[in-house]
N, C-alpha and C positions, 0 to 999 in steps of 0.2 A: 413831766406832766404830773407825776405824783406829788412833787413839791408844790406845784401850783394848786392842785386839788386840796392838799392839806392846809395851805395858806388861806384859800378861800373859805374852808370850813372854819378856821379860826376867826376870820373877819365876820363870817356869818354868825358866829357865836356871840358877837357883840350885841346883835339885835336881841338875843335871848337875855343877856344881862340887863338891857334897858327895859325890854318889855316885862320881864319878870319882876322888876323892882316895884311895879305898881299893881300887880294883880296876883296875889297868892292863890294857889290852885286848890287847896283843900277846904279852907273855910272862907266864908264871906267876910272880908275885911275891907276897910277903907285903905286905898293905896297910899303909900308913902311917896314923897317927891323923889324923882330920879336923882341919884347922887351926881354932883358935878363932874367927878372923874369918869363916871360911866358915860355921860353925855358927851364930854370932850373926846374921849376915846372913840366913841361911836361916830361922831361927826367927822373926825379926822380919818377914820377908816373908810367912810363913805366917800370922802373927797379923793382918797386914793383909788377907790373903785372907779369913780368918774374919770380919773386921769388915765386909767389903764383899759378902759373899754374900747374895743376896736370899732372901726367905722361900720362894720356889718352888725354891730350890736353885741358881739360875743366877748367873753373873757377867755383867753387862752384857746380860742377856737373849740371850746368844749361845752356841750349842752348842759352837763351836770354842774360845772363850775358856774356857767351863766345863770342857771336856775338858783343856785345858792346866793349869788350876788343880787339877783332880782329880789329874792326874799328879804335880804338885808335892807334893801331900799323900801320895799313895801312896809316893813316893820317900823320905818322911821316916824310914822304918824303924819307925814305929809300927804296931801291929796294925790293919789296915784295918777290922776288925770290932768291935773293942773299945777301940782306942786313942783318943787325944785328938782325932783328926781323923775318926773313923769316921762320926759323924753327918753331917759336912760332905761326905764322900765319897759317902755314900748319897744325900744330897739332890741332889748334882750329877748322879749317875748317873740318878736318877729323872727329873730334868729332861731329860737327853739322850734317854733311852729313851722318855719320854712324848711327845716331839716327833718321834720317828722315824716315818716313814710305814710302817705295818705291812704294806702291800702291796708297795711298791717297796724299802723299806729305806733310803730317802734320809733323811739327817739335815740339816735346814735350817740356814742359808738358802742355802748354796752349797757347792761342792766343797771349798773351804778348810775350812769348818766341818765338813763330812763327814769329811775326812781326819783332822783333829785329834781329833774326837770318836771316830772309829773307833780311833785309836791309844790313847785313854784306855780304851775298852772292852777292848782287848787287854791293857792293863796290869792291868786289874781282873779279867779273866777267870781264874777259878780261885783268886783271892785274896779276893774279896768274896763273902760268903755270901748267896745269893739269898733265903734264908728271912728273914734280917735286913733285906735291902734293901727288901722290900715289907711288912714287919711294920707293921700299922696302916694300910696303904694298899691300894687296889685293884691287884692284880698285873696287870702288862701283859706283859712278857717278861723272861726271865732275861738276865743279861749275855751269856751264850753265844749265846742266840737272837738278841739284838740285834746282836751282832758278826757272826754269820753272815749276817744280812740286810744289814748294812752292806757286807760283802765282796761279796755278790751285786750290790748296787747299783753299787759301784765297777767291778766286772768288766763288768757290762752297759753302763755308760757308756763304758768303754774300747773295747768291741767295736764301738760305733757311731762311734767317733772315728777318722778316717782317719790320724791321727798315732800312734795307739796310746797316747795319753796323756789328759790332762784339762785342762779350764779351768773357769771359774766355774760354768757350768751343767752339770747331769748330761747334758744333751742337746747340748752344744756340739760343733761340728765343727772347732774349732781347739784349740790347746793352748798352754800355757806351762810353763816349768820350775819356777816357784814353786809353783803349784797342784799340778802333777804330783808335786813332791817331798812335799807334805803328804799326798796320797792314797797314794803309793807307800809312804811310811813307815807309814801305817796298815795297808796290806796286808802289809808285812813284819812288823809287830808281830803281826798276826793269825796269820800263818804260824808265827811263833816261839812263839805261844801254843798252837799245835796245831790251829788251824782250817784246813781245806782251802782253799788258794788255788792256782789253776791256774798251773803253771810258765810257760805261755805269756803270762799276764798280767804276770808279773814280767819275763820276757824282752823283751816288746814295750816296756814302760816303760823298761827300761834301754837299749834300742836307741835310743829317743827321746832320752835324755840323751846317748848317744854321738854321735848325729847333731847335737846342739846344742853340741858341745864342739870347740874348735879344737885344733890341735897344741900350742899353748902352754898349754892348760889353762883358757882363758877359756870361760865357758858363756853362751850366748845366752839371751834371755828368751822370745821368741816369733817366729813367722814363720820366715824362713830362718836368722837368728841373733839379731836384736834388738840394741838399743843400750844404752849406759849402763854404770854400775858393775856389775861381775860378781862381786865378792867373796862376797856372800851366795849367789848362785846356784852358784858353783863349790863353796862349802862344802856346799850341799845335794847337789850331784852326788857329791862325795867321800863324803858320809855314806851315800847310798843304795847306792852300789857296795860300800862296806865292809860295811854291814849285810846286804846281799844275798849276801855272801861271794864277790864277784867281783873280788878284789884282783889276780888274775893278769892282768886285761885291761889293754891299753895305755892305754885311756881313763882308768882309775883312776890309773895312774902319772902321767899328765899333770895331772889335777886335784889329786892328792895333793901333787905338787911345788909347784903353784901355791898351795895352801892353806898349806903349811908356811912359805912365805916371807912370808906375811901377818903383820904384827905389830901393826898399829894398827886396832882396830875403828872408831875415830872416822872413818877414811877412807871407810867404807862409807856409801852413801846411806841405808841403813836399818840403823843400828847395833844396835838391839835384835834385829832379825831375824838380822843377821849373827852376833851373839854366840850366839844360840840354836843355830845350826847349826855355826859354826866350832868351838865347844867339843866337839861330837860328832865332827866331821871330824878334828880334830887328835888327839883321844884315840884314835880308831880307827886313825890312820895313823902317828903319831910321838909317843910318850909323852913323850920329853924336850922336844920342841917344845911339847907341850901344857903341861908344867910351867912353862916360861918364860912362855907366854902366860897361863896361869891366874893366876900371881902378879900380873902386871900388870893383868889383868882384875879381880881381886879389889880391887886398890887403886882402880881406876876406879869400881867399883860402890859401894865404901864411901863415896866422895865424893858419890854421887847418891842414897843411900838416906836417906829422911827418918826422923824419930823414930818415926813410926807404921808404919814398915816399907815404905812405898811406894817405888818406884823411878821415876825420871824421867830418860830418856836418849833424845834424838833425837826 
């Protein structure tokens, strides 16, 4: 399951390569054309996703992986209601919503899955027509209703957590920066989509990340600080602060500088996970550094993409 999760993250990162090629984050610039190698990799990756989607709409029977795959298709630029990926998007959403607990809003099987599925719902909210989503199927909830329930679950889980963050279980009383990053990105996506998310929930989660960050920009995993490679976690931290529009904070400056000096994704313990987040962190913080990194990353991914579009790295 972990291999499938990391593989889906890597495929999902292709949408970041394509989308970021034309829309710099910091300054208003005219977008440059998408590079042919980006587009070719992306389309082959999406064809692989289409070929591996189950009849029930899922990928690997996992709501989090399904959410990542749906986001990759939404980012294609095709009409999500009538384009070439519309049916696959609808099937994925029906799988996620169908497995959501209608009382608590929890999307199984853990808060990792909940966070990525919530982010996918946020991406689809307002873009996917609910009338088409449930056509020919018993209607459960609209995308907006499912997203609101997912937000409520995440906030309720956080309120019970003494760290003001999240871990694998919705009832956990400990926390880690990896799971917390997935859930917080889901909440930020929901807020950006227009769903009410309490400011206190965002503030408490960002404070947790600040508490886990050293002066040098390294970010711990769990407990007091945690051990091991910090590249992916620091990239997560830089991304959530940037998306939350808290770039003026000292913590953001520390993690931004740490991320910008990273050049080799292969040095990360989890290279697929690292690429997924560092692409966002660099794009949000230093567009020129992102361009350099993206060119090398593209060369690396070309080498590991199979003829059928699958990617295998780490």
